[in-house]
N, C-alpha and C positions, 0 to 999 in steps of 0.2 A: 377231798376237795370241799371247802366250805365257802359257799357263795356269800355268807354273811360276814366273812372276814373283810375288814375295811380295805386292805391292800388289794385283795382280789376284786372287790366291788369297784374300786377306782380303775383298775386295769380293764375290767369289763366295761366300765363306762367309757373309757378312752376308745375302746374298740367300737362301741356302739356309736360314738360320734362319727365314725367313718360311714355309718350306714345311712347316709343321706338319701332321701327318696329320689332326688334328682340324679344323684350319682348312680343309684341302682337302675333307674329307668334308662339312663344313657348307656350303661353297660349292657343291659338286656337288649336295647335297640341295636347297639353295635354288633352284638353277637348274632342277632337275627339277620342283620344286613350282610355280614360276612358269609353266613350260611346261604343266604339268597344269592349272593354273587357266585358262590361256588356252584350252586345249582344251575345258574344261568350259563356258566362256562362248561357245563357237563358235556355239551356237544363237541367241544374242542378239548379233548382229554389231555393232549400234550401241553397246551397253553395252561389249562387248569392245574396240571401237575407242577409246572414251572412256577406259576404265580403263588401257589399254595405250598411250595416246598418248605419243609421245616416249620410249618405253621401248626402242626397237630399238637405239639406240646403246649404252646401258650394258649391255644384255643381250648384244650382240655382243662388247663388251669383256670381259664376264665369261667368255663361252665361248671367245673366240678370242684373248684376251690374258692375262687373269689366270690362268686354269686352265692354259693351255699353258706359262706361265712356270715351272711346277713341274717342267718337264723340265730335267734338269741340263745338257743340251747345246743349250740355246736360243741363238740368234744374234741379232745386230743386224739388223733388217729395215728397209731403206731403201726407201721407197715414193715413186715419182714420180707426182704427181697434178696434174691441171689440167683446164681446160675444153676445149671442142672446138677443134681446130686450133691448139693452143698449142705444139705441138712436143714433147710428152712422149716419144714413141717415138724421136725424133731424139736428144734428150739422153740417153735411156736407152741407145741404142746407143753413144753417145760414151763414157758411163761404163763400160759393160760390155765395151768393147773389141771390138765386132763387130756385125754386122747380126743382132740377135736378134729384133727386132720390126719388121715391115714398115712403112715410112713411106709414107703416101699424102697427096696434096694434098686429097683429099676428107675431109669431116668424119666423125668417129666411126669411124675405121678399126679400132682395136683393140676387139674384141668380148669377148675373154677375157684375163685377166691373164697376164703372162709373168714367171716367176721365174728369176733367174740366181744360181747359187750357185758356191762353189768346187768343185773337182773331187772332193774327199773328201766333201763334204756332199751331193753330187748324188744318190747312191744313197738316202740317208736322205730327201731331198726328194721322191723319186718315191713314197714311201709316204704322203705327205700330211702328215707330222708338222710340217713347217716352217710350213705355212699351213692350220690346221684348218678344216674346213668345205668344203674344195675337193677335187675329185678330180684328182690329178696325172696329166698325160700328157707323155711325152717330146716335146720340140720337135724336129721333123724338118726343118721348113722355116720361114723367116720369115713365110711366108704363113699358117701355122697359126692365129695369133691373129685372123686376119680371118674365119675360118670361122663361118658362122651356123648350122650344123647341129649344133653341139656343145651338150651340156647346160649349164644356167646356172651350175653349180658347177665348170665346167672350169678347170683351171690348167695352163698350159704351162710346163714346167720344162726348163732347160738349164744347162750349166756353162761357166765361163770361167776360164782360169788367172789372169786379172787380178784376180778376186774373191778376197779372203782368206777363210779358213774361218770367221772370226767374223762374216761379213757376208753378206747376201743382198740383191740388187736386185730391185725389183718394179715392172713397168710396169702401169698400170691403164687401164681404160676411162675415157671422159670423165665428169667430175663433173657436167656440165650437159647430158648427152646427152638427146635427145628420146626415145630408146629406154629405157624404164623398166628393162629388164634390165641395161643397161650402168650406169645410175646406181646401181642396187641393188648391183651387184658392186663399184663404186667405194667405196660406203659400207661394204660388208662388209670390203673390203681395208684401208680406213682403220683399222679396229679392230685389225687384226693388225700394223700397222706400229709401229716405234719412232720412226723419223725420217721425216717427210713433207716431201719436196721439192716446194714449191709452184711449179709451172711456170706463169708468167704472161706476158701480152703487153700492150703499151700500150693495146690496144683492149678487153681483157677482164678486166683486173685488178680491176675494181670491179663486175663482174657480180654480181647478188644471189645466184645459186646458187653461184658460185665463193666469194664471201665467206662465205656460210653454211657451206659445206663445210669450209673451213679454220678458221673460228671454232669449229665443233664439234670439229674435230681438236685444236685448242689447248686447249679447255675439257676435253676428255677425257684430256689428259695427253701428247699427242704433241709431239715436238720439231719445230718448224716451221722450214724453211730456204727462204726465198723466192728464186726465180730469175726475173729479168725477161728473157725471151727476146725477140729482135727489138728490142733496146733501141737508142735513139739515142745514139751514142757522143760527140756534140758536147758541148763544155764539161765533159769528164770525167763524162759520163753524168748531167748535171744533171737532165734531165727524168726519167730512170729512177730517180734517187735520190728525187725528189719522189713519183713514182708508188709506189715501194716503201714510202716513209714513210706514204703514204695507205693502202696496203693493210694495213700493220702496225697502223695505228690502227683500221681497220675490223674487224679480227679480234681486237683487244685484245692485240696483241703489243707489248711495250715495248722489248725489246732483243734483237737476234739478228744473226748474220752474213748478209749479203745478197750475191747473185751476179748477174752479168749475162752475156748473150750478145748481141753487137752485131748490128744489123740486117743488115750486109753480111758477117757471119761465115759462111763456107761450111762449116758443120759436116758436110755430107755428103761433103766431100772426103776423100781418103785420108790426108791429113796429120793428125797427132795434134795436136789443139788443146785448150785448157783453157777451162773455164767459170770466168771470173775473178771474184775478190772485188771488191766495190765500194770498200772502205775499207782493204784490207790486201793483203799479198802472198799468193800462192798461189791455187789454184783450188778448185773444189768437191770434186774427188776427194781432194786433199790434206787438205781439211778433214774429210771423212768418215773417212779413214784415221786421222786424229789424234784422233778422238773416243775418250774413255775408255769402252769398251763397257759395262763393268759399272756405271760411274757413271751413264751415260745410261740403261741399262736399269733400274737401281735407282730413278732419279728418275722415269722414265716409269712404272714400276710403282707407285711411291708416288702420283704424280699421278693415274694411272688408277684406282687403288683409291679415292682420295679422291673422284674424280668418280662412280664406281660407288656408293660409300657415300651420297653426297649424293642422287643420282638414285634409288637404291634406297629410301632413306628416304622421299623424296617419293612414290614408287610405293606403298609400304606404307601411308603416311598416306592416300593417295587411296583405296586399297582399304578400309582401316579405316573411313574416313568414309562410303564408299558402303554398307558393311555396316551401320553404325549408322543410316544413313538408311533402309535397308530395314526394319530392326527398328522404327524409329519409325513408319514407314508402317503396318506390321502392327498395332502397338500403337494407333495413332490410329484405324484402321478398326474394330478391335474396340471401342474406347472409344466411337466415334461410334454404332455399332450399339446398344450398351448404353444410351447416353444417350437415343436416340430411342425405344427400347423402354420405358425408364423413364417417359418422358413420355406414353406411350399410356394412355388411359382407357377400359377396356372398357365397353361400353354394356349396361346391364341393361334387359330388357324390362319388368320390374316394379320397384317400389320394394323395398328390402331388407325392410321390414316385411311386405309381401305374402307374400314367401317364408317368413318366420317364421310368419305367420298360417296359411298352408297346411300347414306342418309341424305346427303345434299342432292343427289340425283333424284331421289324420291320426291323432293320438294321443288324441282324445276317446273316451269310452266309446261303444260301439255305439248305446246308447239316444239319446245326445245327437247323435250323427252322423245318426241317422235322423230325429230331430225337425228338426234344422237343414236336412237335405236336403229334407224335406217343406215346411218353411216357405219355403225358398229357391225351390223349384219353384212354389209357389203365388204367392209374391211376384213372381217373374219373369213368370208368366202374367198376373196382375192388372196389373202395371206395363205390360206390352206392350199389353194391351187398352186401358188408360186412355190411354197415349201414342198408340195408333193412332187412337182415336176423338176424343180431345181435342186432341192435338198431332201430327198425322200427319207434318209436315215434320221435327219434332224426332226422331221415331221413326226416320226414315230416317237422319238424321245420327248418332244414337247407334249404330245398327247399323254404319254405315260407319266410325265411329271405333273401335269394338271390332274390326272386321275389319282395320283398317289399323295397329293398334298394333304388332303383331309385325313387319309389313312395314316400318314406319317405323324400328323399332329395328334391323332388318337393314340398311336403307339407311344409317342413321347409322354403324353399325359398319363397313360396307364402305368408306364414305367416309373414315373415320378411318384405316383400314388402308392404303388407297390413298395417302392424303396422306402417311402416315409413310414408305411405300416411295419415293414421289416425292421427298420431302425428302432421304432417304438418297442417292439417285442424284444429285441436284443438288449436294449437299455433296461427293460424291466428284469430280464434274466440277470444282467450284470448287477443290478441293484439288489436282487434277491441273494446273490452270492456274497455280497459284502454286508448284508443286513444282519446276518447271524442265522443260526440254525432254526430257531423257532419261527420267526417271521418269514425267513427265506424259504423254508419248506412249504409254508402256507401259500406264498406267492407262486412258487414253482408248481405246486399241485394245481392251482387254478389256471396257470398258463398252459399246462398239459391238457386241461379240459377244453380250452379254446381251439376250435377248428380253424387253424391259421389260413388254410386255403379258402374256405368259405367266407371267413371274415374279411380277408383282403378283397375277394371277388365282390362282396357286398359293398365295400367302400368304393371300389372302382365303378361299379354299376350306378351307385348313387350319384357320383360326380361326373362320370363320363357317359352315362346313359346305357340302357340295356336294349330298349326297343327302337332307339333312334341314334343317329350318328352323333359323335361328339361335336362335329362341325355345326350340325343343326342346333344343338343345345347352345353353343356359343353364339350362333347367329340370332337365336331368339333372345338371349340375354342382352346382346348388344343392341338389337332393335329397341328393346324396352328402355334401356338406359339412354340411348340417343334420342328417342322420342321425348323422354323426360327432360333431357338437356336442352333440346330444341325449343321446348315450351318455356323453360325457366330463363334462358339466356337470350333475351330479345336483341340487344345491341350486337352481340357476337353473331347472332343468326342473321341480322340485317347486313352486317358487314360482309359475311361470307357469301350471302346471296348476291349482293351487289358486285362483289369481286368475280363471282362465277358468271354473272350476267355480262359483265364487261368483256371477260376473256372468251366466252363461248357464243356471244351474240353481237354485242356492240362493235367490237373490233372487226370480226368477220364481215359484218354488214358494211362497214366503212371501206374495207379492202374490196369487197364485192362491188360496191357502187363505183369506186374509182376505176376498177378494172373494166366494168361494164361500159363506162363512158369512153374508155381508151381502147379496149380490145374487143368488146362485144359480149354477148351472153354466155357463150360456152366457156371462155376463159374465166369470166367472172364467177360462174357457177363452180368451176373447179377450185378457184382460189377461195371462194366462200366456204366450201366443204372442207378444204384443207385447213383453213384458219380455225374452223370449229374444232377439228380433230386436234390441232396443236393446242388450242385453248383448253380443251378437255384434258389433254395430257399434262398441261401446266397446272391445272386445278388438282389433278391427282397427285402430282409431285408436291404441290404446296401442302396438301392434306397429310401426305406421308412425312413431310419435313417438319411440320409444326404441330401436328395433332397431339403428340405426347406432351408438349409444353403447354398447349392451349387448353386441352381438356384434362380435368382431374377426375372425371367420372369413372375412368377405368381403374383407378386406384380403389375406389369404393367397390367396384365389381370384384377386383382381386381380393380385397379384404373380406368381402362376402363369401367368396369361394373358400378362403382360408377358414372362416368360421364354420362353413358347412363341413369342411374336412375335419375340423376339431370335434364337431358333434358326432360325425361318423366314427372317428377313431375312438372317442369315448364310449359310444354305444356298442361298438363291435369288439373292441379290444380292452380298453382301460377299465370300463365298468365291470365286465365279467370277472376280471382279475381282482379288482378293488372291492367287489361286493362283500366277500367274507371279512375283509379288514374293516369296512364301514359297519357291518353287522356287529362286529366285536366292539367298535367304538360306541355304538348305540347302547350297548349293555351298560357302559359307564356313564353315558350322557343322560340317562334317565334319572338324574339327581341322586343316583346311588353313591357315587364317589363322594359327592359333596356332603351327603348325609353321614357317610362313614367318617369323614374328617371332622364334621361338626360334633358328632357324638364323642369321638375320640378326644378332641380338644376340650369338650365339656368335662369329661372324666378327669383329665389331667388338671384342669383349672380348679375343680372341687377338691381333688385329693392328689397333689403332686407326689411323685415317687420318692422324693427326698425331703 
C-alpha cells in the first residue's frame, strides 16, 4: 500500500471529506444520548429490552466502525469468523504466516480475539486504537487466546512481517458458541471488520446461527468472502460449489469470490499452501492483497452508514411511538376520570325547595318565626297524639321513615361513589388488556398495588363524611350557597319575602279581622292560626314547585361535588396507577428525545446515506 499513489490519495481525500467536525460531533452526541436513554430505562428492564431490541448491531457499528473511521491512519481489518470447529484458527495461522492462535480439536478453543498487524502498526495496536472497545495485550504464547481467566474485552495482539501495514488480520471466537461471552465477542468484532472471511464446513454452512451471523454482517455493510473448509475436491469441487451457492443465497449475497480448502489438505504442515479460489486463479491471500483498500473501506463505510441510518431511524420511530403511546395513556386516564366524575349525581337529603323554604324561614320577622314555631309545636303534638291513639301502626312507620331519611340518603350516596370507583378500576383493567403486553402489564402491576377497599373508603369518607353525617354535610353546603344567593339576588329575595308575608301574615290577618267582627275572638283566633298554617304550606309547595327552575346555584354545587370526586378519584386510584407511566414520559420529556432527533437529522443532512 503506497499512500503517495495519486489514486489512493484521491480516495483517501474523498473519505476525509466525510470527516466533518460537525458530523463527528453530532454522531458522538447521538451515541451518548442513546446510552443515556438506555441507562434511564434500566429500572424498567422489560421496556428497555423492547425499545432497544435489535439495536446492538447498529450501535456497535456506530461506536466501533463509523466513529473510528475518522482516524486518518485506519487500516483494512480482515476478520475470520465461523462456527464451532470450522477451522478458523487454522486458516488464520496459514494467512498470518505462523502459529498465532492455538489450534485444538475441541470446540470453542479461542476465547479471546487475536489481532495480527504489520510490524510498524503493532505499537499503535497495543494502545487499542485498531479495535475500539477492547483492551489490547501482547501475545506471548499461542496458548494465550485459550485462557478463560481474562476479562471479556481482552484482545491479544501480535505482529507478522507477512502482514502489510494497510491490513490487520483478526481471529474470532465461534459465532455459534454455547458460551454467551464468546458469541458476544464475535458479534462485537464483526462490527469492527471491513472484510469478513466466512469460514464454513460442509456440515455447518447452513446452521441457523451461522447464517444469521453472516446475513447480519452483509446487511450491515461488511464485504463477505466465503471459504468452504474441508471441501470435497471431486468433480472440481462440485459439491462445495453447490454448498457455497446455497450459503450465498441464505445470507442474501448475489456475487462474490469464493474459496475452498480440500478435505485432505494438510494445512498444519510446514509447507506453504494456498486457500484456492473456486472459479479463478490465485488464492485468498492474493485476493486480499489485491483489494483496493480505500475503495473497499469507502464502500463499507457507505454501506455501514446506510445500515446505521436505516436501523437508527427505526429505533427513533419506535421510541417516538412509545412516547406518544405514553402520552395517550395519560390523556385517556385523565379523560376517563373526568367523564366518570361528570356522570356522578350527588344525592340530596331533601328536595331543593325544602332548602329554599328553610332559608326563607330564617329570614322571616321574629314575630312570624315565633308564631310559626308555636303553631308547629302544637301541630306536631296534636298530630302525634291523634296518630298514636287513632293509627298507632302508622305513627311508628312515620317515625321510622323520618329517622331513616338521612340514613337512606347516605347509603345511596355511598353506593353511587363506590360504583363510580369500581367502574374506573374496571375500565383501567380493560384498557390494560387491549393496550398490549408491555404497557398492559405495567398498568396491571400498578393496579394490583392499589388497595381497592381503602381507596374507595377514602373517596367515600372525603365526599360523604367520616365524623359527621352526610345530611349535615349537605345542610352546611346548602346553607352557605343559599346565603350567598340571598345576598346577590335582591329582587328575587324581595319578591319571595313579599309573597311569604302576604300568605302567612296579611291574608290571615284579614280573615282574622273579619271573623272577629262577625264571630268574636275565639273563632277569629282559630281562623287566623289556620290561615297561617295554610299559607305556610302554600309557601312550602311553591318552593318545591319552582325552586329547581328559579335557582341555578344547586347546579354549581353539584358541579363542585363532581370536581371534588374527580380530585379524589385521581388521587386515590388514577394517579397511583398512572405514576409509572408519567415517570417514563418524563424520561423522554427532558429534551432527550428532541436532542436525539436533532443530532440524527444533522448527521443525515451533512452526509446522506445515498
